[in-house]
SERO-4910 file (N, C-alpha, C, O; in steps of 0.05 Angstrom, whole numbers):
BEGIN
 pado doro    nc1    nc2    nc3   cac1   cac2   cac3    cc1    cc2    cc3    oc1    oc2    oc3
  Unk    A     14    -23      3     -1      1     -2     18     25     -1     35     27     16
  Unk    A     13     43    -19     30     66    -16     31     82     10     12     79     26
  Unk    A     49     97     15     50    107     43     30    130     48     20    133     71
  Unk    A     25    146     27      3    168     33    -22    153     35    -39    163     50
  Unk    A    -29    131     23    -54    116     26    -55    104     55    -75    107     69
  Unk    A    -35     94     62    -32     82     88    -37    103    109    -52     97    127
  Unk    A    -26    125    108    -28    145    128    -55    156    130    -66    162    151
  Unk    A    -69    158    104    -96    165    104   -118    143    118   -138    149    130
  Unk    A   -109    116    112   -127     97    126   -120     94    156   -138     86    171
  Unk    A    -94    101    166    -89    101    194   -105    126    206   -118    124    228
  Unk    A   -104    146    192   -117    172    204   -149    165    206   -162    169    227
  Unk    A   -159    156    186   -190    146    186   -195    128    209   -215    132    222
  Unk    A   -179    109    214   -185     88    237   -184    104    265   -199    102    284
  Unk    A   -158    122    263   -159    134    292   -181    154    297   -191    156    319
  Unk    A   -189    170    273   -214    187    277   -238    173    289   -251    182    307
  Unk    A   -242    149    276   -265    132    282   -264    121    313   -284    119    328
  Unk    A   -240    115    320   -234    104    349   -240    129    367   -254    126    387
  Unk    A   -229    154    361   -231    177    378   -262    182    379   -274    185    400
  Unk    A   -275    183    354   -306    192    357   -320    169    376   -337    176    392
  Unk    A   -314    144    372   -327    125    387   -322    127    416   -341    123    432
  Unk    A   -296    132    425   -291    136    454   -306    164    463   -317    165    485
  Unk    A   -305    182    448   -315    207    458   -346    204    465   -356    217    484
  Unk    A   -362    186    448   -389    180    451   -395    165    477   -413    171    492
  Unk    A   -376    146    481   -376    131    504   -375    146    530   -390    143    549
  Unk    A   -354    164    528   -348    180    552   -372    202    559   -376    212    581
  Unk    A   -385    206    535   -406    231    544   -431    220    547   -450    233    556
  Unk    A   -434    195    542   -462    183    543   -470    180    572   -455    172    589
  Unk    A   -495    189    574   -504    190    603   -512    159    612   -504    151    634
  Unk    A   -527    143    596   -529    115    600   -545    113    629   -535     98    646
  Unk    A   -566    125    635   -582    118    656   -570    136    679   -555    156    675
  Unk    A   -578    128    705   -568    143    730   -538    145    730   -522    128    723
  Unk    A   -532    169    739   -501    174    740   -486    155    761   -497    147    782
  Unk    A   -462    149    752   -445    129    767   -432    145    787   -418    164    779
  Unk    A   -434    141    814   -418    156    831   -394    147    838   -390    123    840
  Unk    A   -375    164    842   -346    158    849   -346    144    876   -362    151    894
  Unk    A   -329    126    880   -323    114    905   -298    119    914   -279    105    907
  Unk    A   -295    140    931   -267    151    938   -249    129    954   -258    113    970
  Unk    A   -222    131    946   -204    115    962   -201    123    989   -208    145    996
  Unk    A   -191    105   1008   -187    114   1036   -172    143   1034   -157    150   1015
  Unk    A   -180    157   1056   -166    182   1058   -181    206   1045   -175    229   1049
  Unk    A   -200    199   1031   -218    225   1014   -228    240   1038   -236    230   1059
  Unk    A   -227    267   1032   -238    288   1049   -212    301   1061   -214    324   1070
  Unk    A   -192    291   1062   -165    302   1074   -156    323   1053   -158    320   1029
  Unk    A   -144    348   1067   -135    368   1051   -102    364   1057    -92    357   1078
  Unk    A    -86    370   1034    -58    363   1032    -45    390   1022    -54    402   1003
  Unk    A    -26    397   1036     -5    414   1020     24    405   1026     33    405   1049
  Unk    A     39    395   1004     63    384   1004     82    402    985     84    398    961
  Unk    A     96    422    999    117    435    985    142    415    988    146    397   1005
  Unk    A    160    424    968    189    412    968    208    423    954    205    423    929
  Unk    A    229    435    964    250    447    950    265    429    934    265    406    941
  Unk    A    278    436    910    293    419    893    318    427    892    323    450    884
  Unk    A    340    409    901    367    416    895    377    387    884    372    368    899
  Unk    A    390    382    861    395    359    853    416    360    830    423    381    820
  Unk    A    426    336    822    440    333    797    431    313    780    425    290    788
  Unk    A    429    320    754    421    300    733    441    301    712    450    323    706
  Unk    A    450    278    700    469    276    678    462    296    654    478    311    643
  Unk    A    433    294    646    427    310    624    425    340    627    428    356    608
  Unk    A    420    347    652    412    375    657    431    387    674    429    412    675
  Unk    A    451    376    690    472    386    705    455    392    737    435    381    744
  Unk    A    470    411    750    457    414    777    432    434    771    430    454    756
  Unk    A    414    423    787    386    437    782    375    449    810    383    440    832
  Unk    A    357    466    809    346    476    833    319    489    829    317    502    808
  Unk    A    301    487    843    272    495    840    258    488    863    268    486    886
  Unk    A    227    483    857    211    477    879    189    464    866    184    469    843
  Unk    A    175    446    882    153    429    871    132    437    898    138    441    921
  Unk    A    108    439    886     83    441    904     64    425    897     61    423    873
  Unk    A     47    411    915     25    393    908      3    403    932      6    404    957
  Unk    A    -16    409    919    -44    415    933    -64    395    929    -68    385    907
  Unk    A    -77    387    952   -102    366    946   -126    375    961   -126    378    986
  Unk    A   -147    379    947   -175    379    956   -179    407    974   -194    409    993
  Unk    A   -163    428    964   -167    451    976   -194    466    968   -204    483    982
  Unk    A   -206    457    944   -231    467    936   -255    449    945   -278    455    940
  Unk    A   -247    425    961   -265    410    970   -279    393    948   -302    383    951
  Unk    A   -263    389    925   -276    373    905   -259    349    894   -262    340    871
  Unk    A   -239    339    914   -222    317    910   -201    325    890   -188    308    878
  Unk    A   -198    349    884   -180    358    863   -152    364    870   -147    367    894
  Unk    A   -132    365    851   -105    364    857    -92    387    839   -101    392    817
  Unk    A    -73    399    849    -54    418    831    -26    410    839    -18    410    863
  Unk    A     -8    400    815     13    395    820     34    413    802     34    411    777
  Unk    A     51    429    814     67    451    803     96    446    808    105    440    830
  Unk    A    112    450    786    141    448    788    153    472    771    144    479    749
  Unk    A    172    484    784    186    506    770    216    496    774    223    489    796
  Unk    A    234    495    755    260    487    755    279    499    736    270    508    714
  Unk    A    304    501    743    327    513    729    352    498    733    353    485    754
  Unk    A    371    496    717    396    482    718    418    495    709    416    514    693
  Unk    A    442    485    718    467    497    706    472    490    677    488    503    665
  Unk    A    458    468    663    466    463    636    439    477    618    434    470    595
  Unk    A    427    493    631    409    511    618    385    500    614    374    507    593
  Unk    A    372    483    630    344    474    627    325    492    645    330    495    669
  Unk    A    305    502    632    285    512    649    257    499    641    248    496    619
  Unk    A    248    493    664    223    472    663    202    483    683    206    489    707
  Unk    A    178    485    670    151    493    686    133    474    681    130    470    657
  Unk    A    118    460    699     98    442    694     74    445    715     77    447    739
  Unk    A     48    444    701     26    449    719      7    427    709      2    423    685
  Unk    A     -3    412    730    -22    392    724    -47    397    743    -42    401    767
  Unk    A    -70    397    735    -96    404    750   -111    377    743   -114    369    720
  Unk    A   -119    364    765   -138    341    762   -161    342    779   -159    349    802
  Unk    A   -185    333    768   -207    336    785   -229    311    777   -244    313    758
  Unk    A   -229    290    793   -214    287    817   -184    277    814   -176    268    793
  Unk    A   -169    278    839   -140    272    835   -138    244    826   -155    228    832
  Unk    A   -116    239    814   -110    211    803   -114    189    824   -127    169    820
  Unk    A   -100    195    849   -101    172    865   -130    173    878   -138    151    887
  Unk    A   -145    194    880   -171    191    891   -192    175    872   -211    163    881
  Unk    A   -186    179    848   -205    164    830   -194    136    823   -208    122    808
  Unk    A   -170    127    832   -160    103    823   -178     80    839   -186     83    862
  Unk    A   -184     57    822   -202     38    830   -228     42    837   -239     28    853
  Unk    A   -241     66    823   -268     73    830   -282     75    803   -269     76    783
  Unk    A   -308     75    803   -325     84    779   -335    110    783   -344    117    805
  Unk    A   -334    128    761   -339    155    764   -352    168    737   -345    159    716
  Unk    A   -368    188    738   -381    199    714   -362    212    696   -362    206    672
  Unk    A   -346    228    704   -325    245    690   -304    257    708   -307    264    731
  Unk    A   -281    258    694   -258    273    707   -246    292    686   -253    291    662
  Unk    A   -231    307    694   -220    329    680   -187    333    687   -180    336    710
  Unk    A   -172    332    670   -144    338    673   -134    359    651   -141    358    627
  Unk    A   -116    378    661   -106    400    649    -79    400    652    -70    402    675
  Unk    A    -61    398    631    -32    394    635    -21    418    616    -30    423    594
  Unk    A      1    433    631     18    452    615     44    446    623     51    445    646
  Unk    A     61    442    600     88    435    606    105    454    586     99    455    562
  Unk    A    126    469    596    144    485    585    173    474    590    181    474    613
  Unk    A    189    466    571    215    456    575    234    466    555    234    459    531
  Unk    A    250    482    566    272    495    546    301    486    553    307    487    577
  Unk    A    317    479    536    344    469    540    360    479    521    356    475    498
  Unk    A    383    495    531    403    507    517    422    490    505    433    498    485
  Unk    A    427    465    513    442    445    504    426    415    502    432    397    517
  Unk    A    408    411    483    399    386    479    417    370    460    433    382    446
  Unk    A    412    344    459    431    326    446    416    314    424    393    306    427
  Unk    A    432    313    397    422    298    378    442    280    366    464    289    361
  Unk    A    436    255    362    452    234    356    450    224    327    469    214    315
  Unk    A    427    229    318    418    219    291    392    205    291    379    202    312
  Unk    A    382    195    268    356    182    271    363    151    262    379    145    245
  Unk    A    351    136    274    351    107    271    365     92    296    375    104    315
  Unk    A    365     66    293    378     48    316    410     50    314    424     44    334
  Unk    A    419     58    292    448     55    287    461     82    293    484     86    286
  Unk    A    447    100    306    459    130    310    486    125    327    487    107    343
  Unk    A    504    140    323    528    135    339    532    158    361    526    182    357
  Unk    A    540    149    382    546    167    406    567    189    401    565    211    411
  Unk    A    587    181    384    609    195    375    597    221    358    608    243    360
  Unk    A    577    215    344    566    234    329    547    255    340    533    270    326
  Unk    A    548    256    365    534    273    384    534    303    378    557    313    376
  Unk    A    515    317    374    517    345    370    496    359    391    477    346    400
  Unk    A    501    384    396    481    397    412    466    422    399    476    434    380
  Unk    A    442    429    409    428    448    396    407    461    418    402    448    438
  Unk    A    396    483    414    375    493    429    347    482    426    339    480    403
  Unk    A    332    476    446    306    465    445    286    476    462    290    474    486
  Unk    A    264    486    454    243    497    467    220    478    462    215    470    439
  Unk    A    206    470    482    177    455    476    159    464    495    164    469    519
  Unk    A    133    466    482    109    472    494     89    447    490     84    439    468
  Unk    A     80    437    511     59    415    513     34    421    527     35    423    551
  Unk    A     11    425    515    -17    435    527    -33    410    521    -34    400    499
  Unk    A    -46    399    543    -67    378    541    -90    382    558    -87    394    579
  Unk    A   -114    373    551   -140    377    565   -151    348    558   -152    341    535
  Unk    A   -158    333    579   -172    307    572   -195    302    591   -195    312    614
  Unk    A   -214    289    584   -237    280    601   -233    250    602   -222    238    584
  Unk    A   -243    238    623   -244    208    628   -269    202    643   -282    218    657
  Unk    A   -274    173    637   -297    164    650   -288    138    663   -275    122    649
  Unk    A   -294    131    690   -290    106    701   -314     89    695   -334     91    710
  Unk    A   -314     73    674   -342     55    671   -343     36    694   -365     27    700
  Unk    A   -324     29    707   -323     10    727   -298     14    743   -281     30    735
  Unk    A   -294      0    768   -269      6    780   -244     -2    768   -223      5    778
  Unk    A   -247    -16    745   -222    -23    732   -221    -16    701   -200    -22    689
  Unk    A   -241     -5    688   -242      1    663   -245     32    658   -266     42    666
  Unk    A   -227     50    645   -230     72    640   -222     82    615   -200     75    605
  Unk    A   -239     98    604   -236    111    577   -230    141    580   -241    154    597
  Unk    A   -211    151    561   -204    178    563   -206    188    531   -202    173    512
  Unk    A   -211    213    531   -209    228    505   -198    256    509   -203    267    531
  Unk    A   -185    267    492   -175    297    494   -164    308    474   -160    293    454
  Unk    A   -155    334    473   -138    344    455   -114    357    467   -110    361    491
  Unk    A    -97    362    445    -68    365    453    -56    387    432    -62    388    408
  Unk    A    -39    404    444    -24    423    426      5    423    430     12    429    452
  Unk    A     21    418    413     50    415    415     66    435    399     60    437    375
  Unk    A     85    449    407    105    465    394    132    463    400    138    470    423
  Unk    A    151    452    384    176    447    388    195    462    371    192    461    347
  Unk    A    214    477    383    230    494    362    259    487    372    266    485    395
  Unk    A    274    484    348    302    476    350    319    505    338    311    518    319
  Unk    A    340    509    352    358    531    343    385    528    354    392    508    366
  Unk    A    402    551    348    430    548    359    445    523    349    459    511    365
  Unk    A    443    514    324    452    491    315    484    495    309    494    517    302
  Unk    A    498    472    312    527    473    311    534    477    278    518    472    260
  Unk    A    557    485    276    565    486    246    562    462    233    572    442    245
  Unk    A    551    459    211    553    434    195    529    414    207    527    391    200
  Unk    A    513    424    225    493    406    236    478    390    217    471    398    194
  Unk    A    473    365    228    453    344    209    426    354    210    411    349    191
  Unk    A    419    369    231    393    376    233    382    399    213    359    404    210
  Unk    A    406    412    199    398    429    176    394    414    152    382    425    134
  Unk    A    403    391    149    406    376    122    391    348    121    396    331    104
  Unk    A    374    347    141    358    323    141    338    325    117    331    346    107
  Unk    A    328    300    108    310    299     85    285    317     93    278    320    116
  Unk    A    273    329     70    248    346     71    228    339     93    222    315     94
  Unk    A    219    353    108    200    343    129    213    340    156    204    349    177
  Unk    A    239    326    154    254    322    177    269    342    190    274    344    214
  Unk    A    278    359    170    297    379    179    288    397    202    264    403    205
  Unk    A    308    405    220    300    417    247    294    444    241    308    457    225
  Unk    A    275    455    254    267    481    255    249    481    278    255    472    300
  Unk    A    220    494    271    198    496    290    178    476    277    175    476    252
  Unk    A    166    461    292    142    445    286    121    448    309    127    444    332
  Unk    A     96    455    301     75    456    316     51    442    305     46    442    281
  Unk    A     36    430    323     12    414    312     -9    410    336     -3    411    360
  Unk    A    -31    407    327    -55    399    345    -61    370    337    -57    359    315
  Unk    A    -72    359    361    -80    330    357   -103    322    378   -107    334    399
  Unk    A   -118    301    369   -136    290    384   -127    263    399   -113    248    385
  Unk    A   -132    257    422   -123    236    436   -146    217    447   -168    227    454
  Unk    A   -143    191    448   -158    170    458   -141    150    471   -119    143    464
  Unk    A   -155    139    493   -138    119    509   -162    102    523   -182    113    531
  Unk    A   -157     75    524   -175     55    538   -157     36    554   -139     24    544
  Unk    A   -164     34    581   -148     14    597   -163      4    616   -181     16    628
  Unk    A   -154    -25    618   -163    -39    643   -144    -37    665   -120    -43    660
  Unk    A   -149    -30    689   -131    -23    709   -140    -34    736   -160    -26    749
  Unk    A   -124    -51    744   -130    -65    773   -110    -57    795   -108    -70    816
  Unk    A    -96    -35    790    -75    -28    810    -89    -18    835   -111     -8    835
  Unk    A    -73    -24    857    -87    -17    881    -78     13    891    -87     23    911
  Unk    A    -62     24    875    -55     51    874    -46     63    853    -32     49    839
  Unk    A    -49     89    844    -38    102    823    -10    111    829      8    109    813
  Unk    A     -7    123    856     22    132    859     41    113    866     64    118    859
  Unk    A     36     88    880     55     71    885     44     43    890     43     32    912
  Unk    A     36     31    864     19      5    863     42    -15    878     66    -12    878
  Unk    A     26    -34    888     41    -61    898     30    -84    888     42   -106    893
  Unk    A      5    -83    874     -7   -104    859    -24    -95    839    -33    -72    841
  Unk    A    -32   -110    816    -50   -103    797    -37   -105    768    -13   -108    765
  Unk    A    -55   -103    749    -46   -105    721    -60    -83    705    -83    -77    708
  Unk    A    -45    -71    686    -57    -52    670    -53    -59    641    -31    -66    632
  Unk    A    -74    -59    626    -75    -64    594    -84    -40    584   -106    -32    592
  Unk    A    -69    -26    566    -73      2    556    -71      3    528    -53    -11    518
  Unk    A    -87     16    511    -85     25    484    -87     53    484   -102     65    498
  Unk    A    -70     65    466    -71     93    462    -71    100    431    -60     86    415
  Unk    A    -83    122    425    -81    130    395    -82    162    394    -96    174    410
  Unk    A    -67    173    378    -68    203    373    -68    207    344    -55    193    328
  Unk    A    -85    227    337    -86    236    308    -77    267    308    -90    285    319
  Unk    A    -55    272    294    -47    301    290    -64    310    266    -66    296    246
  Unk    A    -76    335    269    -95    340    250    -84    357    225    -99    363    205
  Unk    A    -61    364    226    -49    379    202    -67    400    195    -79    400    174
  Unk    A    -70    419    213    -90    440    210    -76    464    189    -90    478    174
  Unk    A    -52    465    190    -40    486    175    -25    467    155    -24    443    158
  Unk    A    -15    481    133     -1    468    109     27    459    123     39    440    114
  Unk    A     36    471    142     63    464    149     65    451    174     87    452    186
  Unk    A     43    438    184     41    425    210     36    395    197     25    389    176
  Unk    A     49    377    218     50    346    209     20    336    210      3    347    225
  Unk    A     14    314    194    -11    301    196     -1    271    196     10    260    177
  Unk    A     -7    261    220      0    229    229    -17    218    248    -32    232    263
  Unk    A    -14    193    248    -27    175    271     -8    161    283     10    149    270
  Unk    A    -11    162    314      3    146    333     -9    128    346    -31    134    357
  Unk    A      0    105    349    -10     80    362      6     70    384     30     69    380
  Unk    A     -4     62    408     13     50    430     -5     31    442    -29     33    445
  Unk    A     11     10    451     -1    -12    470     19    -19    493     43    -23    489
  Unk    A      6    -20    518     25    -20    538     12    -43    559    -13    -47    561
  Unk    A     31    -56    573     20    -77    592     39    -68    617     63    -63    614
  Unk    A     26    -65    643     43    -64    668     32    -81    686      8    -86    687
  Unk    A     49    -91    702     42   -111    723     53   -107    750     75    -96    749
  Unk    A     45   -113    771     56   -111    796     49   -131    818     25   -139    818
  Unk    A     66   -141    834     59   -163    848     80   -163    873    104   -158    869
  Unk    A     70   -170    898     88   -173    918    101   -201    918     90   -221    910
  Unk    A    127   -200    928    142   -226    931    133   -234    961    136   -221    981
  Unk    A    122   -261    959    114   -272    985    135   -269   1009    158   -274   1004
  Unk    A    127   -263   1032    141   -261   1055    168   -247   1052    189   -256   1061
  Unk    A    166   -225   1039    187   -204   1035    176   -174   1032    152   -169   1029
  Unk    A    193   -158   1033    182   -130   1028    192   -118   1001    201    -96    998
  Unk    A    189   -138    982    194   -128    956    169   -129    937    152   -146    942
  Unk    A    167   -112    917    148   -113    900    161   -112    873    179    -96    868
  Unk    A    150   -131    855    162   -134    829    142   -116    810    118   -116    811
  Unk    A    158   -102    794    141    -87    772    154    -92    745    178    -97    740
  Unk    A    132    -89    725    139    -96    697    123    -80    679     99    -77    681
  Unk    A    139    -70    659    123    -52    638    137    -65    610    160    -71    609
  Unk    A    121    -69    591    125    -71    564    105    -57    546     80    -56    549
  Unk    A    120    -46    525    100    -31    508    115    -28    482    139    -33    480
  Unk    A     96    -20    459    105    -15    432     92      8    422     69     11    431
  Unk    A    101     26    406     91     49    397    101     56    370    125     53    362
  Unk    A     80     66    355     89     72    324     76     98    318     55    105    328
  Unk    A     88    112    301     80    137    288     79    134    257     99    127    245
  Unk    A     56    140    244     52    134    213     46    161    202     26    173    210
  Unk    A     61    170    183     53    197    169     75    201    148     95    187    147
  Unk    A     69    221    130     86    227    111    103    254    119     92    271    133
  Unk    A    128    256    110    144    277    118    144    287    147    142    311    152
  Unk    A    147    270    166    144    276    193    169    294    203    191    285    199
  Unk    A    167    317    216    188    329    229    204    313    249    192    294    259
  Unk    A    226    317    254    243    302    272    233    304    300    236    286    316
  Unk    A    220    328    306    205    332    331    182    313    340    176    309    364
  Unk    A    169    301    319    148    283    322    159    255    325    142    238    332
  Unk    A    183    248    321    195    218    324    192    211    352    191    228    370
  Unk    A    192    185    355    191    171    382    223    170    396    242    164    383
  Unk    A    224    176    419    249    178    430    254    155    449    235    146    461
  Unk    A    278    145    452    285    122    472    314    137    488    330    152    476
  Unk    A    315    131    513    336    140    528    329    162    551    313    180    546
  Unk    A    341    161    571    334    182    594    318    169    616    311    145    617
  Unk    A    312    188    636    300    178    659    273    164    656    268    150    676
  Unk    A    257    165    638    232    153    635    232    129    619    212    115    618
  Unk    A    254    122    606    249     98    586    273     80    593    271     62    609
  Unk    A    297     86    582    323     70    588    344     84    603    360     99    592
  Unk    A    345     79    628    362     95    643    391     86    638    395     62    635
  Unk    A    409    102    636    437     95    625    443    101    598    466    100    589
  Unk    A    419    110    582    422    120    555    420    149    558    406    158    577
  Unk    A    433    167    542    430    195    540    402    200    536    388    183    526
  Unk    A    392    226    544    365    232    537    361    233    507    378    245    493
  Unk    A    337    220    495    334    222    467    357    210    452    365    220    431
  Unk    A    369    187    463    392    175    449    387    167    422    403    172    404
  Unk    A    361    152    419    355    141    395    329    155    387    313    161    405
  Unk    A    323    161    356    299    168    351    288    157    326    304    154    307
  Unk    A    262    150    322    252    136    296    225    138    301    215    151    320
  Unk    A    210    122    280    182    121    277    168     97    296    144     98    299
  Unk    A    182     80    305    172     59    320    191     54    344    214     61    342
  Unk    A    182     42    364    202     36    391    186     17    405    161     17    404
  Unk    A    201      1    420    189    -18    439    207    -14    468    230     -7    468
  Unk    A    195    -19    487    208    -14    512    200    -36    535    177    -44    538
  Unk    A    220    -45    549    212    -61    570    228    -53    597    251    -46    595
  Unk    A    215    -54    620    228    -45    643    221    -67    667    198    -74    669
  Unk    A    238    -77    682    231    -94    701    245    -82    728    269    -76    728
  Unk    A    230    -80    751    241    -67    775    235    -84    801    212    -93    804
  Unk    A    251    -87    817    247    -97    844    247    -72    861    267    -57    862
  Unk    A    225    -67    873    220    -43    893    221    -50    920    202    -63    929
  Unk    A    243    -43    935    248    -55    962    240    -34    983    248    -11    980
  Unk    A    224    -40   1003    221    -24   1024    245    -28   1044    250    -51   1051
  Unk    A    259     -7   1051    279     -6   1071    272      0   1099    276    -15   1117
  Unk    A    262     25   1102    254     34   1130    235     59   1129    242     79   1117
  Unk    A    211     58   1141    195     79   1138    185     89   1112    171     73   1099
  Unk    A    189    110   1103    181    120   1076    204    116   1057    200    120   1033
  Unk    A    227    107   1065    252    103   1048    246     75   1035    236     56   1046
  Unk    A    255     75   1009    258     48    993    278     48    975    293     68    974
  Unk    A    282     25    958    305     26    939    292      8    916    272     -5    919
  Unk    A    309      9    891    299     -5    867    324    -16    856    345     -3    858
  Unk    A    323    -39    845    339    -52    828    326    -58    802    305    -72    802
  Unk    A    337    -48    778    321    -52    754    338    -59    730    362    -57    729
  Unk    A    321    -69    709    335    -76    682    317    -60    660    293    -66    657
  Unk    A    329    -42    646    315    -28    625    325    -39    596    348    -47    591
  Unk    A    305    -36    578    318    -47    553    296    -35    529    272    -32    533
  Unk    A    307    -31    509    288    -16    489    301    -16    459    325    -21    457
  Unk    A    288    -11    439    299     -9    415    281      9    392    257     10    394
  Unk    A    292     21    375    275     39    356    283     26    328    302     12    323
  Unk    A    262     34    311    260     20    281    246     44    265    232     61    276
  Unk    A    250     42    239    237     59    220    210     51    218    194     69    209
  Unk    A    202     30    223    172     17    221    166     -5    239    184    -19    248
  Unk    A    138    -11    246    135    -32    262    144    -60    248    153    -80    260
  Unk    A    141    -57    222    148    -82    205    179    -91    210    186   -114    208
  Unk    A    195    -74    214    222    -74    219    231    -89    247    254    -99    248
  Unk    A    211    -89    269    215    -96    296    224   -126    294    216   -143    279
  Unk    A    242   -129    314    251   -156    322    266   -156    350    271   -135    361
  Unk    A    272   -181    360    281   -184    385    313   -176    388    324   -172    410
  Unk    A    323   -174    367    354   -172    364    362   -141    368    350   -123    356
  Unk    A    384   -135    383    399   -111    382    385    -91    401    388    -67    398
  Unk    A    369   -101    421    360    -82    440    382    -71    458    401    -85    465
  Unk    A    376    -46    465    393    -34    483    381    -39    512    358    -36    518
  Unk    A    405    -50    530    395    -60    558    414    -48    577    438    -49    572
  Unk    A    406    -37    596    419    -25    619    410    -32    646    385    -33    649
  Unk    A    426    -39    667    419    -39    697    417    -14    704    428      5    693
  Unk    A    401    -11    727    395     11    741    389      7    772    377    -13    780
  Unk    A    399     27    790    393     23    818    384     51    830    391     71    817
  Unk    A    371     54    849    357     75    857    347     75    884    346     54    897
  Unk    A    340    100    895    327    104    919    300    115    916    297    129    895
  Unk    A    278    112    933    255    124    933    245    135    959    250    122    979
  Unk    A    233    157    962    225    168    985    193    173    980    186    186    960
  Unk    A    177    162    996    147    158    994    132    181   1011    131    178   1036
  Unk    A    123    202   1000    108    222   1008     77    213   1008     71    194    995
  Unk    A     62    226   1020     32    220   1022     19    218    991      3    201    983
  Unk    A     30    240    976     15    242    949     36    237    924     27    236    901
  Unk    A     60    234    929     77    230    905    101    215    917    104    210    941
  Unk    A    117    208    897    145    194    903    165    211    893    163    222    872
  Unk    A    187    213    911    213    226    901    230    201    894    230    181    908
  Unk    A    245    206    870    263    183    860    289    194    853    291    216    842
  Unk    A    310    178    858    337    183    848    348    157    838    354    139    853
  Unk    A    351    157    812    363    133    798    392    138    788    401    161    785
  Unk    A    406    116    783    432    112    771    427     89    751    421     66    758
  Unk    A    432     98    722    429     77    704    459     73    691    474     92    687
  Unk    A    465     48    687    494     41    682    495     32    654    492      8    648
  Unk    A    499     51    635    499     46    608    530     38    598    548     39    615
  Unk    A    534     31    574    559     26    560    573     52    552    597     52    553
  Unk    A    558     73    545    567     94    536    570    118    559    589    134    561
  Unk    A    547    117    575    546    134    598    530    125    623    512    108    623
  Unk    A    541    139    645    527    129    669    508    155    676    517    178    680
  Unk    A    483    149    677    460    167    679    453    171    708    449    150    721
  Unk    A    450    195    719    443    200    743    418    217    744    421    240    735
  Unk    A    392    210    753    370    222    748    353    227    777    349    210    794
  Unk    A    346    252    778    325    259    801    301    267    789    301    283    771
  Unk    A    281    257    799    252    264    787    232    255    811    238    247    833
  Unk    A    205    258    800    181    252    814    166    231    805    164    228    780
  Unk    A    151    212    821    137    192    812    152    165    804    176    167    798
  Unk    A    142    143    804    153    122    795    159    120    764    145    133    749
  Unk    A    177    108    754    179    109    724    156     97    709    149    105    687
  Unk    A    142     75    722    117     67    713    101     55    736     78     47    733
***
């Protein structure tokens, strides 16, 4: 099938899926389903935290995080981060959720709303090339400024079945290229500059986790789709698909929880900008690989973690991360996956987890400070 026809077919399928999910989310379907709050509902929480840390990709960083829960008495939450670093990262993130993710976990509810704002600017982002054979020795740096805006509504059809639909706007600008940068001479559509696009999102998952913040048991089966609309002549038009499995279980007679994540993702479209490609490497995918070490149209990822309770709120992890990118799903295989071990510490607050990880890669050793479990 010609690529253009395949793109149109994928876009039509994604549009149909989004339309069907939106109808399901908005359907009244008889009497309203009332939320069943998790234990602790009604509490008001204010959890501020100063940030002083080191990360391989961003250098020494400083800032603050603030988490507010149920101050409006609607079980809502506001999660805010403001951050700066010596390697020139400026990061601001705001996430408003009503009800809060933990409050609605394991419950049936009529509707939820999540509003997400993320601004991430880096003076020295890294580009290694496109494809699974990009060489670390060919690393170059450039300036990167990204804005990500999302609004999603969801419905808990049952305590374990959740559907989501939403809209997204992304803008990613590259500048300050090195002399002779490959970002200037990539094939038409891929060359680095500014790429902006709007998209529709849809997600359906079966989720039996006992907690959103720090699960100790349960299974997640999730499918995602995104359709970039190509509203302007210079904005990309593509379809993205993803499927994920996550599982958690306690090891009998120990203080250890085993966590597992496996997923695959693909983006289908003509003349995609490099900003729309899928990335592998960094704190959230394969620890021990540099941030965005590999870029391409398809990727697969696997993580295995042993989460160990040490004392009180303090814990540790031992992990193995593995992943691979390809130019298409049809090229996927089990050969050549990048695999790195990782160790880390966890500090469990009431409403979120603070994590410090060290990924041991062949090319680099990654040190990462962040919030929330990796998966």
